[in-house]
N, C-alpha and C positions, 0 to 999 in steps of 0.2 A: 481409449486410454491404453489398453493392452496392446493394440496395434501400433500406436505411437511408440511405446516402449520397445516393442519388437523391432520396429523400423530403425530406431536409434541404435539399438544393440547390433543389428545387422550392418548398418552403415559404419559403426565403429570397428567391427571385426573385419570388414572389407577394406578399411583404410580410408574411407571417404569422409570420415568425421573424426575430429580430435575430441574425444570424450572428456579428457582432462581440461582442455581449453573451454569446452562448453560448460562444464561444472564450475570452472573459475569465473566465467562471465555471469552465469546464473546466480552464483552466490556472492557476487561483488556487492560492496556496501552501497554504492550509488544506485544500483538496480533495486536493492531491497528498500532503500529509502523512497524511491519513486513509487514502488509497488505499495508501500505502506500509505503514502499520501493518497493514491488512487483508491485503495480499499477503504480508508477512513472517510473520504468524501462520498464514495459510493454507498457505504452503510448509512451515512447521515441523510443522503438524498432519498434512499429507499424508505427509511423510517419517516422522513418528512412527508413523503407521498402516501404512506399508510395511515397517518393520523387522520386526514379528512375522511378516509374510508371508514374509520371507526365511528365517525359521527352519524353515518347512515344506519348503523345498527343500534336499535333501542337498548339492547342488553349491555352495550358497551358505553352508553352515555355517561355513566357514573365514573368511568375511568379517564375521561377526557382531560381533566385538570392534571392528573398524574402523568398522562401521556405528554402534555405540553412541558411539564417540568423536566421529564426525561429528555424530551426533544431539545430543550434549551441547554441542558447539561451536556448532552452528546455533541451538539454543535460547538459549545465552548471547548470541550476536551478535544474534539476533532480539529478545530482551528489551532489550538495550542500545539497539538501533535504535528500538524502540518507545518506550522512555523518552526518547530524544533527540527523537523526533517529538512526543511529548506535551508535553515542555518547550517546544518551539518553538510548538506550538499554544497553550499557556498564554501565551506571550509575545505572540503575535498577538492573542489575546483581550484581554489587558491593554492593548495598543496601541489596540484598537478601543473599549474601554469606559472606559479611563482615559488618554486621550491627553495629558493635562497632565503625566503622569510622564515622557513620552518626548520632550518638546519640547527641541530643541537651544537652549541658552542662549548 
């Protein structure tokens, strides 16, 4: 991580990399929304895969019902968050490709 940061700083000082453009792209709303969707789905998949592993341990057998409740809740919240992010992405795409619909009159 430190080497990556050093390489980015070296390239920006050398003039090979536009650091302002890079920060603008990394912090753009559409990229943040896509990242949010990927992390939400990734967390839910990881938790889904860990619940069957809990069944193998006798000490965790009592927590299986609670784990399934949390699993269902997290998938519901994750799907809603994904839907919200996709709706916002669609709105951003419409603003970019049909700006005449979004002009303030």
